C-alpha positions in Angstrom: 0.0 0.0 0.0 1.4 3.4 -0.9 1.5 6.4 1.5 0.0 8.8 -1.1 -2.4 8.6 -4.0 -0.5 11.4 -5.8 2.8 13.1 -5.6 3.1 16.5 -7.2 6.6 17.7 -8.0 6.7 21.5 -8.0 4.8 23.9 -5.7 4.3 26.8 -8.2 0.8 27.6 -9.3 0.7 24.6 -11.8 1.7 22.2 -9.0 -0.7 23.6 -6.4 -3.5 23.6 -9.0 -2.9 19.8 -9.5 -2.9 19.3 -5.7 -6.2 21.1 -5.4 -7.8 19.1 -8.2 -6.6 15.8 -6.7 -7.6 16.7 -3.2 -11.1 17.7 -4.4 -11.4 14.1 -5.7 -10.6 12.8 -2.2 -7.0 11.8 -3.0 -4.2 11.9 -0.5 -1.7 14.3 -1.9 2.0 15.2 -1.3 3.6 18.2 -3.0 7.4 18.3 -3.2 9.4 21.4 -4.0 13.1 22.1 -4.2 12.8 25.7 -2.7 12.1 26.7 0.9 9.3 29.0 -0.3 7.7 30.0 -3.5 10.4 31.8 -5.5 9.8 31.3 -9.2 7.6 32.6 -12.0 4.4 32.1 -9.9 5.4 34.9 -7.5 7.2 37.1 -10.0 4.2 38.0 -12.2 1.2 40.4 -12.1 -1.1 38.1 -10.2 -3.4 39.0 -13.1 -5.8 36.2 -14.1 -6.3 37.1 -17.7 -9.2 35.9 -19.8 -9.7 38.6 -22.4 -7.1 38.2 -25.2 -6.2 34.6 -24.5 -6.0 32.4 -27.6 -9.4 31.5 -28.9 -10.6 28.0 -28.1 -9.1 25.8 -25.4 -6.9 28.4 -23.8 -9.7 31.0 -23.5 -12.0 28.4 -22.0 -9.4 27.3 -19.6 -8.9 30.9 -18.5 -12.6 31.3 -17.9 -12.7 28.1 -15.8 -9.5 29.1 -13.9 -10.9 32.5 -13.1 -14.0 30.8 -11.6 -11.7 28.6 -9.4 -9.8 31.6 -8.3 -13.1 33.3 -7.3 -14.0 30.2 -5.3 -10.7 29.6 -3.6 -9.6 33.2 -2.8 -12.0 34.0 0.0 -11.5 30.5 1.5 -7.7 30.8 1.5 -7.7 34.4 2.7 -6.5 35.7 -0.6 -7.6 39.3 -1.3 -8.8 40.2 -4.8 -7.2 43.5 -5.3 -9.4 44.6 -8.2 -11.5 43.2 -11.0 -11.8 43.9 -14.7 -9.6 45.1 -17.5 -9.4 48.2 -19.6 -7.6 47.9 -22.9 -6.7 51.5 -23.9 -6.5 52.0 -27.7 -4.1 54.8 -28.6 -4.6 54.4 -32.4 -7.6 53.9 -34.6 -5.9 50.6 -35.8 -6.0 49.4 -32.2 -9.6 50.4 -31.9 -10.4 48.4 -35.0 -8.9 45.3 -33.4 -11.0 45.8 -30.3 -14.2 46.3 -32.3 -13.4 43.0 -34.1 -12.7 41.2 -30.9 -16.0 42.5 -29.3 -17.9 40.9 -32.2 -16.5 37.4 -31.4 -17.8 35.0 -28.7 -14.8 36.0 -26.6 -16.1 39.6 -26.5 -19.3 38.5 -24.6 -19.7 40.7 -21.6 -17.2 43.2 -22.8 -18.1 46.7 -24.0 -16.5 49.3 -26.2 -16.0 52.7 -24.6 -15.3 56.2 -25.6 -12.2 57.8 -23.9 -14.5 59.6 -21.5 -16.3 56.4 -20.6 -13.0 54.6 -20.1 -11.9 57.4 -17.7 -14.9 56.6 -15.6 -13.4 53.2 -14.9 -9.7 54.2 -14.8 -9.6 58.0 -14.0 -5.8 58.2 -14.6 -6.1 57.4 -18.3 -4.7 60.1 -20.6 -8.0 60.4 -22.6 -6.6 63.0 -25.0 -4.3 60.3 -26.4 -7.0 57.6 -26.8 -9.1 56.5 -29.7 -11.3 54.5 -27.3 -11.1 51.4 -25.1 -12.5 48.0 -24.4 -13.7 47.1 -20.9 -13.8 43.4 -19.8 -15.4 42.4 -16.5 -13.8 38.9 -16.5 -10.4 39.5 -15.0 -9.3 39.3 -11.3 -6.1 40.5 -9.8 -4.4 39.0 -6.7 -1.0 39.8 -5.2 0.9 36.7 -6.4 3.7 36.9 -3.9 1.1 36.6 -1.1 -1.5 34.5 -2.9 0.7 31.5 -3.7 1.9 31.0 -0.1 -1.6 31.4 1.2 -2.9 28.9 -1.4 -0.3 26.4 -0.2 -1.1 26.9 3.5 -4.8 26.6 2.7 -4.2 23.3 0.8 -2.4 22.0 3.9 -5.0 23.2 6.4 -8.3 22.6 4.6 -7.5 19.7 2.3 -4.8 17.8 4.2 -2.2 18.2 1.5 1.4 17.5 2.6 3.9 20.0 1.3 7.6 19.0 1.6 10.0 21.8 0.9 13.7 22.2 0.3 13.6 18.8 -1.3 15.0 17.7 -4.7 13.2 14.8 -6.5 15.8 12.7 -8.2 13.6 10.0 -9.8 9.9 9.3 -10.3 8.9 5.7 -10.8 5.6 5.2 -9.0 5.0 3.8 -6.5 8.6 4.9 -5.7 10.0 8.5 -5.8 13.6 9.1 -4.8 14.2 12.5 -3.1 17.0 14.2 -1.2 14.8 13.8 2.0 14.5 10.0 1.4 12.0 7.8 -0.4 8.4 8.7 -1.0 5.7 6.2 -1.9 2.9 7.4 -4.2 0.6 5.6 -6.6 1.0 8.3 -9.2 2.9 11.5 -9.9 2.5 14.8 -11.8 5.7 16.6 -12.5 5.3 20.4 -12.8 8.9 21.5 -13.3 8.6 25.1 -14.2 11.8 26.3 -15.8 13.8 23.2 -14.7 14.1 21.2 -17.9 16.9 18.9 -16.7 16.2 17.3 -13.3 13.5 14.9 -14.4 12.6 13.5 -17.8 14.9 15.9 -19.7 14.6 14.0 -23.0 10.8 14.1 -22.8 10.8 17.9 -22.1 13.4 18.6 -24.8 11.2 17.0 -27.4 8.8 19.9 -27.1 11.4 22.4 -28.1 11.1 24.5 -24.9 13.3 27.5 -24.2 13.1 30.2 -21.5 11.6 33.7 -21.4 13.0 36.4 -19.2 10.7 39.4 -18.4 11.2 42.7 -16.6 8.8 43.8 -13.9 8.6 47.0 -11.7 6.7 48.3 -8.8 5.7 51.9 -9.2 4.6 54.1 -6.3 2.2 56.9 -7.1 3.2 60.3 -5.7 -0.2 60.9 -4.1 -1.8 58.9 -1.3 -5.2 57.4 -2.2 -4.5 56.9 -5.9 -6.8 54.2 -7.3 -6.3 52.6 -10.7 -9.8 51.1 -10.9 -9.0 48.1 -13.2 -6.0 46.5 -14.8 -4.8 48.4 -17.8 -3.3 47.3 -21.1 -2.6 49.2 -24.4 -2.0 48.8 -28.1 1.2 46.8 -27.7 -0.7 44.0 -26.0 -2.9 43.6 -29.1 0.0 42.3 -31.1 1.1 39.9 -28.4 -2.0 38.3 -27.0 -3.1 35.6 -29.4 -6.8 36.3 -29.0 -6.2 39.6 -30.7 -3.3 38.7 -33.0 -5.4 36.1 -34.9 -7.9 38.7 -36.0 -7.2 40.1 -39.5 -7.4 43.7 -38.1 -4.3 43.2 -36.1 -2.0 43.2 -39.2 -2.5 47.0 -39.8 -1.8 47.7 -36.1 1.3 45.7 -36.1 2.6 47.5 -39.2 2.1 50.8 -37.6 3.7 49.7 -34.3 6.7 48.4 -36.2 7.1 51.9 -37.7 6.4 53.9 -34.5 7.5 51.6 -31.6 9.9 49.2 -33.2 12.1 49.0 -30.1 9.1 47.9 -28.0 8.3 45.1 -30.4 12.0 44.1 -30.6 12.1 43.7 -26.8 8.7 42.0 -26.5 7.3 44.9 -24.5 3.7 45.4 -23.9 2.0 47.2 -21.0 0.1 45.7 -18.1 -0.5 47.8 -15.0 -2.3 46.5 -11.9 -2.6 47.8 -8.4 -1.7 46.4 -5.0 -3.3 46.9 -1.6 -0.8 49.5 -0.6 -1.6 51.6 -3.7 1.5 50.8 -5.6 1.3 49.6 -9.2 2.9 46.5 -10.7 4.0 47.4 -14.2 5.6 45.4 -17.0 6.7 43.7 -19.0 9.3 42.6 -21.6 10.2 39.2 -23.2 13.6 37.9 -24.1 14.2 34.3 -25.0 17.1 31.8 -24.7 18.1 28.5 -23.2 19.8 30.3 -20.3 18.6 34.0 -20.1 21.2 36.3 -18.6 20.5 37.7 -15.2 20.8 41.4 -16.2 18.0 43.9 -16.5 19.1 46.9 -18.6 17.5 50.2 -17.8 16.9 50.8 -21.5 14.3 48.0 -21.5 12.6 49.3 -18.3 12.5 52.7 -20.0 10.6 51.4 -23.0 8.0 49.9 -20.6 7.8 53.1 -18.6 7.4 55.2 -21.7 4.3 53.2 -22.6 3.0 53.4 -19.0 3.4 57.2 -19.1 1.8 57.5 -22.5 -1.3 55.8 -21.3 -1.6 56.8 -17.6 -1.1 60.1 -15.8 0.3 59.2 -12.4 1.9 62.3 -10.9 5.0 61.7 -8.9 5.3 58.1 -9.9 8.6 56.5 -9.0 10.0 53.0 -9.4 10.5 51.4 -6.0 11.3 47.8 -6.9 12.6 45.9 -10.0 12.8 42.2 -10.7 13.0 39.7 -13.5 11.1 36.5 -14.0 11.7 33.4 -16.1 9.2 31.0 -17.4 9.1 28.2 -20.0 8.3 29.0 -23.5 7.6 27.0 -26.7 7.2 28.2 -30.2 4.2 26.1 -31.2 2.1 25.5 -28.0 0.8 27.3 -24.9 1.1 24.2 -22.7 1.7 20.5 -22.9 0.9 17.4 -20.9 3.3 14.5 -21.5 2.9 10.9 -20.4 6.3 9.3 -19.7 4.7 6.3 -17.9 1.2 5.0 -17.2 0.9 6.7 -13.8 3.1 9.7 -14.5 2.4 13.0 -16.2 4.5 16.1 -17.0 2.5 19.3 -17.0 4.1 22.5 -18.2 2.6 25.9 -19.2 4.8 27.3 -22.0 3.3 30.7 -22.5 3.4 32.7 -19.2 -0.3 31.9 -18.6 0.0 29.7 -15.5 -2.0 31.9 -13.2 -4.7 32.3 -15.8 -5.1 28.6 -16.9 -3.4 26.2 -14.4 -6.6 25.4 -12.4 -8.4 24.2 -15.5 -5.4 22.3 -16.9 -5.1 20.5 -13.6 -8.7 19.5 -13.6 -8.2 18.0 -17.0 -5.0 16.1 -16.1 -6.4 14.7 -12.8 -9.7 13.8 -14.5 -7.8 11.9 -17.1 -5.6 10.1 -14.6 -8.2 9.3 -12.0 -11.5 9.5 -13.8 
C-alpha cells in the first residue's frame, strides 16, 4: 500500500493547482518542492488572471474556468482580490479596429467598447486625449501573487490535508517509488510540474517539445499621491500584437505594421503594457520578453525605460517612481501554450509554456487529474 495517492513535483501555481484538483477528488496528496518557499515565476508576475485576449478556443475556455476557481478559492484561502476587470486603452484607430473585431467574437461577450471619457470613468488616470477608445472586460481578477501563492499552499495543507515537503529535490519518479533528497516517498501516481527546470526529471521528454526560457522585466511603481486608485487592470496597443486572441484577428495586421514603424524598439524587446494595483496603492508594471536557453540575469535600464514610456503615455500618475525591480523566467515553446506529457502509465509532466500559468493552471489541472483518476 502506498502512502500517497498522488505526488506532485513543484509547488508553483501549476503544481498547487494539481494538488487542489486531486484533493477535491478525495485523493491523499503530497507536493514536493526544491525551494524553501515560492520563488519562481508564480510569484514574479502580475497576479493577473487574464481571460480577455487569451488564444481563442481551449486556452480561452481554460482561462474562464480558472478565473472561476480563483473566485471560489480566494475567500476560503484568505487571498484578497485587489481589483477586477480590464481596460484595454486604444491609442490608435488601428487598435480600436482590433478591439471592435474582438468584441464581435464570442470572446467579447460581456465586454463593452467605450469612448475615452467612458473609459476614464473606470480608470480615472487614463490620458484620454491620447485615446481613440477602449475595451472594458469584467472577466479578470487580480491577486498579489507573492502573497497569494503561499496562502494557497497553506490553505491546501490546512483545509485539504495536502502535505507539502519543501527544500527537497526529487531525483527519480517511478511510482510507487520516488527518490528524493529527503528520502524515499511512496505514491501511486505522480504529476511533475517543473517550471523552468528542464533537466532534473525527464529531460529527454521535455526537450522533445522544443522549450526554451523567457525572461521578463517587472517593476513596482509608487504613485506620488496617497489614495491613488487605478480602478482596473490596464493594457494598451502593444498587448494587441502579443495576446493571441487579438493577434489572430485580421485587423491586427494593420496595427502591427504601424507599431513596427512607430515603436519598433518595443516590439523588438517584446514589450507590452500591463499595469495592476496592490493593496498599498503601488502599481505592478511590466513587461518585456527575451528568449534563450539560459537567459542572462541582467535587466538593462533601456528596456525598463521602454516599458515606462508606454506606461506614461497611457496613464497620468503624478509623482510616480519605481521602488522595486525584478526579473522572472518562465518556460516558452514556439508552437504551443502548454503540454501534458505521459512518460509512464501513472506519471504526467504538465508545463505551461506561455506565461499563462496563473490564468489557466486550475483548468489544466482538472483535465489532467480527471484523465488520470476518472
